[in-house]
C-alpha angles and dihedrals in degrees: 000000000000095000093043092051092044092054092050093046093048090052088051095052098089091055091043091053091049089055090047092052091051090053095045094048090062113081105230103173105165093251092048095092096180093047093051089049090051091053089050090050092052090047091052089049090054095054099037096090089059092060100256118157115227127227125171116190123193116244115246086231112084113236097028125107126252125277115244125224120184112187136183121184123226118258087221130057121356123251092024112168106253131230101247116213111193129203137140136235101208133082135195097242121101114213092247091056092052089051095044093052095034085237109171143121107317125169116208109181092175090062094037089237144117116206126205146113110294093356091136100011094079123313090077088057090053092052092047090055089051092050092050096049093042091055094041091053090051102040102029106024090159091063094040095049098046093051128083110225133197120183105194119192117189116217095202108028092133091060112021135349106180099102091044090054092050092050091048092051091050088059091052103055091162095043126251132290086220137343111218118187116202101206110143120274134177121256108178143111090036094302130110110196114212122185113229101167139020133196122254123231138218118197115206141178124205113210119198124191119194133160125275121228140159106277093220107032103030106019093137092058092058128091109211109224093186093056093044092051093045089054095055099041096076089055090052093048089049089066087081106117122187092193089062095039086240122149124186111192119190099204112168139021130186133172149139131032114224135008097246095057130077101239112249098190140034137164139193132199123216142162134209128204132191139145094235122064093213090057090056092046093051092048091050090053091049091053088052091053092049091052092048091053090049094050101095143105093040096316121115125191131187138176124232125191113222098181148332132219116192119231120252101231129199109267135183089247092056091046090053091049091048089055090057091052091044091057091048091051092049091055086057093049094255129118117225115224123198112221134180118220133205094210123089127241138163086281089077090059099040098050111131095029091098142309105326136208130170138189094054095133128098125292121264142118151222093057113186091022123115103170122090133176124215092244090050092237081133118032133192127225112300143167130214109232091200090066096062097076095043093047092046094051094049092046092048094050089051093045093052092051091047094050097042099044106031 
């Protein structure tokens, strides 16, 4: 089966790369509503010959494009939980950045790479899903027809994913047979990295209120909010704890108005990440204590939560699903490796919908980067075309086992 599927997939690669180029050549920065819609339209066009119904749903966030849901009912029993294949249409690159850095589709056969915005994150993932289902429909129509499918493409994964997750869950009233997220993941040197857990995140803002005064005439009467905030931020950053897999990143600071005034207000933005919810909760309490201790002599500090993203923890369901993929990889001479990532993905929001795996997309690197030097000391986002066939075969072998035996 491996060799037969490989031959079919290899023959499909030129068409797959044409689809990928069409997707990459459309700027789909999250805030480019029309560009994101165009990518969704091309994606729908790809899957239409396989009988997928198309549904585009407006984001609840004004200015963002619509989420795309491509569904195909099972030829068997009604209301069957679908296999959910997750990707996203948006990228992090504004059009002006792509122009400024001349960042566009660029094939580099000598390096075994294709460069371009979203080529691995996550337009390559979309094309890999298409390749898999196209070959499955051709080579194993019995498996393809008896399975309910939902291809779910988030319009704003790079910014927010909560409404997308809610809409996806609404389309799976009986849960999902599996939730497979096609973010890119390495498959080289005999190892296939699969993501089985992701950190959660808490977004916070520290607000500091001081007392304004004329910087020359009444400096002593002022209470400098900028200085007070700057003094406490190193203590907050020091809460980072590698033993607990906790990171506390102080990211932004703003304060003051003009040079001849003691600044009466300042604020800082930060985020925390950890795999365990209680670790995040404890760190948030500790920040509160630090701010309380620093609120004195006319300076007041308070903490405001801007958002929370729950961790995706390791579960027995995910471990069982990983075992299926591990066996498929072994039959291809590759060892699957379970890894835990600090970055967020749709997996954080879809946890609990069904057995969940992430990192199933093609191999590549430098995601979210658009600058590249001639000597490649700095590289832009790229994908490795050679990884598509290998990833597709392993994923197909695992899917067939999952569908036939579970």
